[in-house]
C-alpha positions in Angstrom: -12.3 -16.1 -8.7 -14.0 -16.0 -11.9 -10.7 -17.9 -13.1 -10.8 -20.6 -10.9 -12.7 -24.2 -11.7 -16.7 -24.4 -11.3 -18.2 -26.8 -9.9 -20.5 -28.8 -12.2 -23.5 -27.9 -14.1 -26.7 -28.8 -12.0 -28.4 -31.8 -13.6 -32.3 -32.3 -14.2 -34.3 -35.3 -15.4 -35.8 -35.1 -18.7 -38.2 -37.3 -20.9 -36.6 -37.4 -24.2 -38.3 -39.4 -27.1 -37.2 -42.8 -28.6 -36.5 -43.1 -31.8 -38.2 -46.3 -33.4 -36.3 -48.6 -35.6 -37.7 -48.3 -39.5 -40.8 -45.5 -40.2 -38.8 -42.7 -38.5 -41.6 -42.3 -35.8 -40.9 -42.5 -32.2 -41.9 -45.6 -29.8 -42.2 -43.9 -26.6 -40.2 -41.9 -24.0 -37.3 -42.3 -22.0 -35.8 -40.8 -18.6 -32.3 -38.6 -19.1 -30.4 -36.5 -17.2 -29.0 -33.8 -19.1 -27.1 -30.2 -17.8 -29.0 -27.3 -16.5 -28.4 -24.8 -19.4 -29.5 -21.9 -16.6 -25.5 -23.2 -14.8 -24.0 -22.7 -18.1 -21.2 -20.1 -18.3 -22.3 -18.6 -21.3 -25.4 -18.4 -20.2 -24.7 -17.3 -16.3 -22.0 -15.0 -17.0 -19.1 -14.5 -14.3 -20.2 -15.9 -11.2 -18.6 -13.0 -8.9 -19.4 -9.5 -9.9 -19.3 -7.7 -6.9 -16.5 -7.9 -4.1 -16.1 -5.6 -1.3 -12.2 -4.2 -1.4 -11.1 -1.2 0.7 -7.7 0.8 -0.2 -5.2 1.7 2.7 -3.2 4.2 2.7 -2.6 5.4 -1.0 0.1 5.8 -3.6 0.2 8.2 -6.4 0.5 7.3 -10.1 3.9 8.3 -9.7 5.3 6.2 -6.5 5.4 1.9 -5.7 5.4 -0.1 -3.1 3.3 -1.2 -0.8 0.0 -0.7 -1.1 -2.7 -2.1 1.3 -5.9 -3.9 0.5 -8.9 -4.9 2.7 -11.1 -7.7 1.7 -14.5 -8.2 3.1 -14.0 -7.9 6.9 -10.5 -6.6 6.2 -12.2 -3.0 5.5 -13.3 -3.1 8.9 -9.5 -4.3 10.2 -8.2 -1.5 7.4 -9.8 1.2 9.4 -8.7 -0.1 12.8 -5.3 -0.1 11.6 -5.8 3.2 9.8 -6.8 4.6 13.9 -3.6 3.5 14.6 -1.4 5.9 12.9 1.5 3.4 12.4 4.4 4.7 10.8 5.5 4.3 7.3 9.0 3.9 5.5 9.7 5.4 2.2 12.9 5.4 0.0 13.4 8.4 -1.7 15.5 9.0 -4.6 17.0 12.5 -5.5 18.9 14.5 -7.8 20.2 17.8 -7.1 21.3 20.2 -9.9 17.7 21.0 -11.5 14.4 22.2 -10.1 10.8 21.6 -11.2 7.0 22.6 -11.5 6.0 19.3 -9.5 8.9 18.6 -7.8 9.8 15.2 -9.5 12.3 14.7 -12.5 9.7 14.0 -15.3 8.2 17.4 -14.4 8.3 21.2 -16.3 12.4 22.5 -16.0 12.2 25.1 -13.8 15.7 26.0 -13.2 19.4 24.6 -12.8 21.6 25.3 -10.5 25.4 24.0 -9.4 26.1 21.1 -6.6 29.8 20.4 -6.7 29.7 22.1 -3.3 27.7 19.5 -1.7 29.1 17.2 0.8 27.5 13.9 2.2 28.3 15.8 5.6 26.2 19.1 4.7 23.4 16.7 3.7 23.2 14.6 6.9 23.6 18.2 8.9 20.2 19.4 7.4 18.6 15.8 7.7 19.3 16.2 11.9 17.5 19.6 12.0 14.9 18.1 9.9 14.5 14.9 12.2 15.1 17.1 15.9 12.3 19.8 14.4 9.6 17.0 13.5 10.7 15.5 17.0 9.5 18.2 18.4 6.3 18.0 17.0 5.7 14.5 17.1 5.4 15.4 21.3 3.4 18.1 20.8 0.5 16.1 19.0 0.5 13.5 21.0 -0.8 14.9 23.8 1.4 13.2 26.3 2.8 14.9 29.5 6.3 13.7 28.9 7.4 14.0 32.6 4.4 11.1 33.4 4.6 6.9 33.7 2.3 6.3 31.1 4.5 8.9 28.5 7.5 6.2 29.6 5.4 3.4 29.1 4.4 4.1 25.9 7.8 5.6 24.6 9.7 2.2 25.6 6.7 0.1 23.5 7.6 2.6 20.4 3.8 4.2 20.6 4.2 7.9 21.2 2.3 9.1 18.1 -0.2 11.4 17.2 -3.4 9.7 18.0 -5.5 11.8 16.2 -5.1 14.1 12.8 -1.7 16.2 12.7 0.3 17.5 9.8 2.8 15.4 8.2 5.2 14.4 10.6 9.1 12.9 10.0 10.1 10.6 12.9 13.1 9.6 11.6 15.4 10.2 8.0 18.7 8.8 6.8 20.4 9.1 4.0 21.3 5.7 2.1 23.0 6.4 -0.8 24.8 9.6 -1.9 27.2 9.9 -5.3 26.6 13.6 -6.5 24.3 14.9 -8.5 22.2 11.7 -6.6 21.2 10.7 -3.2 19.0 7.9 -1.8 17.2 8.7 1.6 14.8 6.7 4.1 12.5 8.2 5.5 9.7 7.3 8.4 6.8 9.4 8.6 3.1 9.7 9.5 0.3 11.3 8.0 2.3 12.4 4.9 1.7 12.2 1.0 4.1 11.2 -1.6 3.9 14.5 -2.9 5.0 15.9 0.8 8.1 14.0 0.3 9.0 15.6 -3.0 9.0 18.6 -1.9 10.4 17.9 1.1 13.4 17.0 -1.2 12.8 20.2 -3.3 13.4 21.9 -0.3 16.9 20.2 0.6 18.0 21.3 -2.3 17.0 25.1 -1.0 18.9 24.4 2.5 22.2 23.4 0.4 22.2 26.2 -2.0 21.1 24.3 -5.0 18.2 22.6 -5.6 16.9 19.0 -6.1 14.1 16.8 -7.5 12.5 13.6 -6.7 13.4 10.9 -8.8 11.9 8.0 -7.0 9.3 7.3 -3.9 8.7 3.9 -3.0 6.8 2.5 0.3 9.1 -0.2 1.8 6.6 -0.3 5.0 3.4 0.3 6.1 3.0 -0.4 9.6 3.0 -4.0 9.9 2.9 -5.0 6.2 6.3 -5.0 4.2 7.8 -5.6 0.7 8.2 -9.0 1.7 4.2 -9.5 2.2 3.6 -7.2 -1.2 2.3 -9.1 -4.7 3.8 -8.5 -7.7 1.7 -8.2 -10.6 2.4 -12.0 -11.9 1.2 -12.9 -8.1 -2.3 -11.4 -8.3 -3.9 -15.1 -8.7 -6.9 -16.5 -6.2 -3.6 -18.9 -4.6 -1.8 -15.9 -3.6 -4.2 -13.6 -2.5 -5.3 -16.1 0.1 -2.1 -17.4 1.4 -1.1 -13.2 2.0 -4.4 -13.2 3.7 -3.9 -16.3 6.1 -0.2 -15.0 6.5 -0.8 -11.4 7.2 -3.7 -12.1 10.1 -1.7 -13.0 13.0 0.5 -9.8 12.5 -2.9 -7.1 12.0 -4.4 -9.1 15.2 -1.2 -8.8 17.3 -0.6 -5.0 16.5 -4.7 -4.0 17.1 -4.2 -5.7 20.2 -0.9 -3.8 21.3 -2.0 -0.3 20.1 -5.7 -0.4 20.3 -6.5 -3.0 22.9 
């Protein structure tokens, strides 16, 4: 906003002396329009000093991807979206064969293990167990009688989710790539933290009689927002931000009406 062109400074009328022709005296005054110095950028300073901006679901310093911000009235919409308990999607990279103190590949090395016995089939078997266990937790925390018509209608709309506080829940998980010792997962989840996802990679390694560290956590969807909606650092300017807000308004409105009515 401060980098955008400013309106020209206001003008006011001043009576300035008119120099005479020869003796250096003045012969009178003349009305002249001059700019108001109080409007000069060097006097006034930045035009915008405060702008209310709120953060949605946060990302820690080791994660990347979609990070939603609200501006002005958008702060209330952020709260409404938070109350929808929408699913977030991550791509998570892992590396078999070592363990660290913070479950990431940049942490302090704790141990090294073998991984030649791991296959994609064994990994997918573990992922199926994780998804099944979390599906039971999802139904338990949604507080819905699964034998009712309400549960059927919510399931059709894809709205079965905990509408209050709950532990992190994985709604879907699958293997995208597997090339020992590296692998990549796609995880759909609720109420998670990025550290929780790193710890999950560590636990998957233990279940496979090995160890694993997380090499990447990237959020590719946050509710209605996807990577296509996100702005790169080079696009952080007034025009791009305005366009992004206009483009997302209808999606946000539709989701709020569907979920919260």
